[in-house]
N, C-alpha and C positions, 0 to 999 in steps of 0.2 A: 504494500500500500504506500509506503514511503517513497518507493521508486517512482510511482505515478505522480507524486508531487514534484519530484526533481526533474522529471522528463521535460516539461515545458521550459524550464530554465536551461537545460542542456541544449535544447533546440534553439533557444533565443540567442545564445551567445554567438554562434557563427553568423546568424542573420544580422545581429547588431554590429559585428565586426566588419561586415561588407557593405559599407556605405560610402557615398560620395557627396561632397559639398562644393558649391561653386559660389564665389564672391566676386561681384563685378563692381569696380569703382570707376565711374565715368569722370573724366576731367573736363569734357566738353560734350556737346550734343552728338559729336561724331567720333570721339576717341576716348580712350581710358585704359585701364588695366584690369586683369582678372587673376584670380588665385583659385586653384582646384586642389582639393585634398581627397584622397581615396584610401580606403582601408580594405583588407581582405584577411580572412581566416585561413590558415595553412594547416592541412592535415594530410599526412603521408605523401608529401611532395606535391600536392595539388592545392591550388589557391581557390577559395570559394568566396564570393561568387565568380570572380575572375582575377587575373593578375592586376594589381593596383595601378601600376604605371600605365598600362593599356586603358584601364578604366578612367584614369585621370585625363589622358589624351582625348579619349572619346567624350568626356565631359566638357572639355574645352571646345571641341568641334561641334558638339550637339547644341551648344548655346546659340550658335548662329551669329557670332560677332563678326562684323565685316573686317576683312583683311587682318585676321588674328595671327600673331606671331608669338611663338613660345620663346621666352628669354632664359628660363632656367627650369630644370627638372631634377628632382632628387628622389631617392627611394631608400627604404630601410626595412628592417634593421641591419646594421653592419655588425654581424655576429662574429666574435672572435673565432678563428678557424677551428680550434679543437671542439667547439660547442655547436658547430653548424648542423650536426646530426640531430641535435635536440630541436632546433628550429625547423628542420626538414620534417620531423615527426609531428610536431605540434607547435604552432606559433601564430603571430599576428604580423602582417606586413603593412606598410603604408607608402604612399607616394605623394609628393607635392609638385605641382606644375604652376609656374607663374608666366605671365605674358602680357602683351599689350595688343590693342586693336585700334582700328581706325586709320586715318591718313597719317603716314609717317611725317615727322617734322622735317 
């Protein structure tokens, strides 16, 4: 009976880990900057719902910003090499993408 109470929590953790957020900061009516963050849950070498860097790039392109250019992209975690097997088995990954859009100066 106790396992039935814990099951929704175990199912919610991977879903909560796999989200994407987009922040758009306009500087004028036709230009500005954006920031995309994506997270994923990793289990047995697979990322759920998908690889966070690809998810962040898709988030930047799905927004439909005119003439969008990515200025920086990073992903993590940067796991110390003897412990990479732990992250391969079970872990959380993230990615950040920043860029600008609009008419270049």
